[in-house]
C-alpha positions in Angstrom: -49.3 191.1 15.7 -52.6 191.7 17.5 -52.9 192.9 21.1 -52.6 190.0 23.6 -53.4 189.2 27.2 -51.1 186.8 29.0 -52.8 184.2 31.2 -50.3 182.8 33.8 -50.6 179.1 34.6 -47.4 178.7 36.7 -45.1 181.2 38.3 -42.0 181.4 40.5 -40.2 184.5 41.7 -37.3 186.0 43.5 -37.3 189.2 45.5 -34.6 191.5 44.3 -33.5 195.0 45.3 -35.7 198.0 45.6 -38.9 196.1 46.2 -38.8 194.4 42.8 -39.6 190.7 42.2 -38.3 188.9 39.1 -40.8 186.3 37.9 -40.5 183.2 35.6 -44.0 182.4 34.3 -45.5 179.7 32.0 -48.8 180.6 30.3 -50.5 181.6 27.1 -50.9 184.8 25.1 -54.5 185.1 24.1 -55.1 187.4 21.1 -58.0 189.8 20.7 -58.2 189.0 17.0 -59.1 185.4 17.7 -55.8 183.8 16.7 -54.9 180.6 18.5 -53.2 181.1 21.9 -49.4 180.9 22.0 -47.9 179.1 25.0 -44.5 179.7 26.5 -42.2 181.0 29.3 -41.6 184.6 30.1 -39.6 186.6 32.5 -41.1 189.7 33.9 -40.5 192.2 36.7 -43.1 193.0 39.3 -42.8 196.1 41.4 -45.0 197.9 43.9 -47.2 199.3 41.0 -47.7 195.9 39.3 -46.1 194.1 36.4 -43.7 195.8 34.0 -44.5 194.9 30.4 -41.0 195.6 28.9 -38.5 192.8 28.5 -37.0 191.6 31.7 -33.3 191.9 32.1 -31.9 188.8 34.0 -29.1 190.2 36.2 -26.9 187.1 36.1 -26.6 183.4 35.4 -27.1 182.5 39.1 -30.5 184.3 39.2 -31.5 182.5 36.0 -30.4 179.1 37.3 -32.2 179.7 40.6 -35.5 180.5 38.9 -35.3 177.5 36.7 -34.5 175.3 39.7 -37.5 176.7 41.6 -39.8 175.9 38.7 -38.4 172.4 38.4 -38.8 171.8 42.1 -42.5 172.8 41.8 -42.8 170.2 39.1 -43.9 172.4 36.2 -40.7 173.4 34.4 -40.5 171.4 31.1 -43.6 169.3 32.2 -45.9 172.0 30.8 -44.1 171.9 27.5 -44.5 168.1 27.2 -48.2 168.4 28.1 -48.8 171.0 25.4 -47.3 168.6 22.7 -49.8 165.9 23.5 
């Protein structure tokens, strides 16, 4: 797969220990080779030095549930998927 840049459309986050923030994002991966963008959710950690590109470990179900509730409360969770299907 070609190198990609993620463009964030929506984001919620929770401050965790050690100055880290766990983010749930909706956006699109835009590929340098010109392939069509791929849309979806991602979890990523953000620290004092910026984003961490490795997969984000979700510490527990409560954290996962809280992030999803926050996104739903902002009105974009699931709504962005439905809009992409139109």
